[in-house]
C-alpha positions as CSV (number, residue, x, y, z in Angstrom):
1,X,6.2,-13.1,-13.8
2,X,8.2,-9.9,-14.6
3,X,10.8,-8.6,-12.3
4,X,9.1,-5.2,-12.6
5,X,6.0,-6.5,-10.8
6,X,5.2,-4.1,-8.0
7,X,4.4,-5.7,-4.6
8,X,2.1,-3.9,-2.1
9,X,1.8,-5.3,1.4
10,X,-1.3,-4.0,3.3
11,X,-1.1,-4.5,7.1
12,X,-3.6,-6.0,9.5
13,X,-2.2,-6.3,13.0
14,X,-5.4,-7.8,14.4
15,X,-4.5,-11.1,12.8
16,X,-1.4,-11.6,14.9
17,X,-2.5,-11.9,18.5
18,X,-5.1,-11.0,21.1
19,X,-2.8,-8.9,23.2
20,X,-2.4,-5.4,21.7
21,X,1.3,-4.8,22.5
22,X,2.1,-8.2,21.0
23,X,0.1,-7.4,17.9
24,X,2.0,-4.2,17.3
25,X,5.4,-5.8,17.9
26,X,4.5,-8.6,15.4
27,X,3.3,-6.0,12.9
28,X,6.5,-4.0,13.2
29,X,8.6,-7.1,12.8
30,X,6.6,-8.0,9.6
31,X,7.2,-4.5,8.2
32,X,10.9,-5.0,8.7
33,X,10.7,-8.5,7.1
34,X,8.8,-7.0,4.1
35,X,11.3,-4.3,3.6
36,X,14.3,-6.7,3.7
37,X,12.5,-9.0,1.3
38,X,12.1,-6.2,-1.3
39,X,8.4,-5.4,-1.1
40,X,7.9,-2.1,-2.9
41,X,5.1,-0.4,-0.9
42,X,3.7,-1.0,2.6
43,X,0.3,0.4,3.6
44,X,-0.2,0.9,7.3
45,X,-3.9,0.1,7.4
46,X,-4.8,0.1,11.1
47,X,-8.1,2.0,10.8
48,X,-9.4,1.1,14.2
49,X,-6.6,2.9,16.1
50,X,-7.2,6.3,17.7
51,X,-5.2,9.1,16.2
52,X,-2.5,9.3,18.8
53,X,-1.9,5.6,18.8
54,X,-1.9,5.4,15.0
55,X,0.6,8.3,14.9
56,X,2.8,6.5,17.4
57,X,2.7,3.2,15.4
58,X,3.4,5.1,12.2
59,X,6.5,6.8,13.7
60,X,7.8,3.4,14.8
61,X,7.3,2.0,11.3
62,X,9.0,5.0,9.7
63,X,11.9,4.6,12.2
64,X,12.3,0.9,11.2
65,X,12.4,1.7,7.5
66,X,14.9,4.6,8.0
67,X,17.2,2.3,10.0
68,X,17.1,-0.3,7.3
69,X,17.7,2.3,4.6
70,X,20.8,3.4,6.5
71,X,22.0,-0.2,6.6
72,X,21.1,-0.8,2.9
73,X,21.0,2.2,0.6
74,X,19.4,0.0,-2.1
75,X,16.3,-0.5,0.0
76,X,13.3,0.6,-2.0
77,X,10.4,0.0,0.3
78,X,8.0,3.0,0.8
79,X,5.5,3.4,3.6
80,X,2.0,4.8,3.0
81,X,-0.5,5.6,5.8
82,X,-4.2,4.6,5.2
83,X,-6.5,7.7,4.8
84,X,-4.7,9.9,7.2
85,X,-2.8,12.5,5.2
86,X,-2.1,14.5,8.4
87,X,-0.4,11.6,10.1
88,X,1.5,10.7,7.0
89,X,3.0,14.2,6.7
90,X,3.7,14.6,10.4
91,X,5.7,11.3,10.8
92,X,7.5,11.7,7.5
93,X,5.9,8.7,5.7
94,X,6.4,8.3,1.9
95,X,2.7,8.8,1.1
96,X,-0.9,8.1,1.8
97,X,-3.5,5.6,0.6
98,X,-6.9,7.2,0.0
99,X,-10.2,5.5,0.3
100,X,-12.9,6.3,-2.2
101,X,-14.6,8.8,0.2
102,X,-11.4,10.6,1.2
103,X,-10.1,13.9,-0.2
104,X,-8.7,13.9,-3.7
105,X,-5.1,13.2,-4.7
106,X,-4.9,16.8,-5.8
107,X,-5.9,18.0,-2.3
108,X,-3.2,15.8,-0.8
109,X,-0.6,17.3,-3.1
110,X,-1.7,20.8,-2.3
111,X,-1.4,20.1,1.4
112,X,2.0,18.5,0.9
113,X,3.2,21.6,-0.9
114,X,1.9,23.9,1.8
115,X,3.7,21.9,4.5
116,X,6.8,21.9,2.4
117,X,6.9,25.7,2.3
118,X,7.1,25.8,6.1
119,X,9.9,23.1,6.3
120,X,13.3,24.2,7.6
121,X,15.9,25.4,5.0
122,X,17.8,22.5,3.4
123,X,15.2,19.9,4.1
124,X,14.1,18.1,0.9
125,X,10.3,17.9,0.5
126,X,9.4,15.2,-2.0
127,X,5.9,14.9,-3.4
128,X,4.0,12.2,-1.5
129,X,3.0,8.9,-3.1
130,X,-0.8,8.6,-3.4
131,X,-2.6,5.4,-3.8
132,X,-6.3,5.2,-4.2
133,X,-8.8,2.3,-3.5
134,X,-11.0,1.7,-6.6
135,X,-13.9,-0.7,-7.0
136,X,-14.9,0.1,-10.6
137,X,-13.3,1.1,-13.9
138,X,-14.8,4.6,-13.5
139,X,-13.2,5.1,-10.1
140,X,-9.8,4.1,-11.6
141,X,-10.3,6.8,-14.3
142,X,-11.2,9.3,-11.6
143,X,-8.0,8.4,-9.7
144,X,-6.0,8.9,-12.9
145,X,-7.7,12.3,-13.6
146,X,-6.9,13.4,-10.1
147,X,-3.2,12.7,-10.5
148,X,-3.0,9.7,-8.2
149,X,0.3,7.8,-8.2
150,X,-1.4,4.5,-8.6
151,X,-4.8,2.7,-8.1
152,X,-5.7,-0.5,-6.3
153,X,-8.5,-2.3,-8.0
154,X,-10.6,-4.7,-5.8
155,X,-11.9,-7.2,-5.4
156,X,-10.5,-9.1,-8.4
157,X,-11.4,-12.5,-7.2
158,X,-14.2,-13.8,-5.0
159,X,-13.2,-13.8,-1.3
160,X,-14.6,-16.8,0.7
161,X,-14.8,-14.8,3.9
162,X,-16.7,-11.9,2.2
163,X,-19.2,-13.7,-0.1
164,X,-21.6,-10.8,-0.3
165,X,-19.0,-8.7,-2.2
166,X,-19.1,-9.5,-5.9
167,X,-15.7,-10.0,-7.6
168,X,-14.9,-7.7,-10.5
169,X,-13.0,-10.4,-12.4
170,X,-10.2,-10.2,-14.9
171,X,-12.2,-8.6,-17.7
172,X,-12.9,-5.5,-15.6
173,X,-9.3,-5.6,-14.3
174,X,-8.0,-5.5,-17.9
175,X,-10.2,-2.5,-18.7
176,X,-9.1,-0.7,-15.5
177,X,-5.5,-1.3,-16.4
178,X,-5.9,0.8,-19.6
179,X,-5.4,3.8,-17.3
180,X,-2.2,5.7,-17.6
181,X,-1.3,5.1,-14.0
182,X,-0.2,1.8,-12.5
183,X,-3.1,-0.4,-11.3
184,X,-2.6,-3.1,-8.6
185,X,-4.8,-6.2,-8.3
186,X,-6.3,-6.8,-4.8
187,X,-8.8,-9.3,-3.4
188,X,-8.4,-13.0,-3.4
189,X,-5.0,-12.9,-5.1
190,X,-2.9,-16.0,-4.5
191,X,0.4,-17.3,-5.8
192,X,-1.6,-19.4,-8.2
193,X,-3.7,-16.7,-9.8
194,X,-1.4,-13.7,-9.5
195,X,0.0,-14.4,-13.0
196,X,-3.5,-13.9,-14.5
197,X,-3.7,-10.4,-12.9
198,X,-0.4,-9.5,-14.4
199,X,-1.5,-11.0,-17.7
200,X,-4.5,-8.7,-17.6
201,X,-2.2,-5.7,-17.4
202,X,-1.9,-5.2,-13.6
203,X,1.4,-3.4,-12.7
204,X,1.5,-5.2,-9.4
205,X,-0.1,-7.3,-6.7
206,X,-1.6,-5.9,-3.4
207,X,-2.5,-8.2,-0.6
208,X,-2.9,-8.6,3.2
209,X,-2.8,-12.4,3.9
210,X,-0.7,-13.4,1.0
211,X,2.2,-11.5,2.5
212,X,1.3,-11.4,6.2
213,X,0.5,-15.1,6.7
214,X,3.5,-16.5,4.8
215,X,7.3,-16.1,4.8
216,X,7.7,-12.7,3.1
217,X,11.0,-13.6,1.3
218,X,9.4,-16.8,-0.1
219,X,6.3,-15.0,-1.4
220,X,8.3,-12.2,-2.9
221,X,10.7,-14.6,-4.7
222,X,7.8,-16.7,-6.0
223,X,5.9,-13.7,-7.3
224,X,9.0,-12.4,-9.1
225,X,10.3,-15.8,-10.3
């Protein structure tokens, strides 16, 4: 698999423990582990959290990445917040990941520019990264037309725990990857079948369990071997 393969870890703290404080601590440790292992993007996808708690967790995640960047200037990991553009901007995250029913990438960029105009003098305001969840080739084309940074196409493979959701398959993934923005493969992706996704034209691999349930450095090394 090519060194340029982009890796996108999507979080799910509920898989860690029953106790909520322990869940969050485990999640933050996993975020640090992912960054040190060289994962490119992390999506904080804790959709069940109330706004105030999600903002707090997001700030903690940003603080961890900022500390690691101070220690290692070559660190490339970027943090995106699921759906909540307001929180992403308020905590200084690198971007936002939009669901299909969210506002458009163009709207996010307009909001970002408006917020940038009110920033203190001398503070650099970079355009936010914008990922978009897509479940069809047409949705990928819409994401491209709306100036998204990248699209996540899912589910590529059948998921045993969600049998009612039909897999798109590699043929549709290949067609989706004809877009002029990077397309990441998500859904049932494993170390064994990831190479087929890249062979179909995917720019990268997105996953929850593949990263979260395994040693991060080992998974990253195998995907980029």
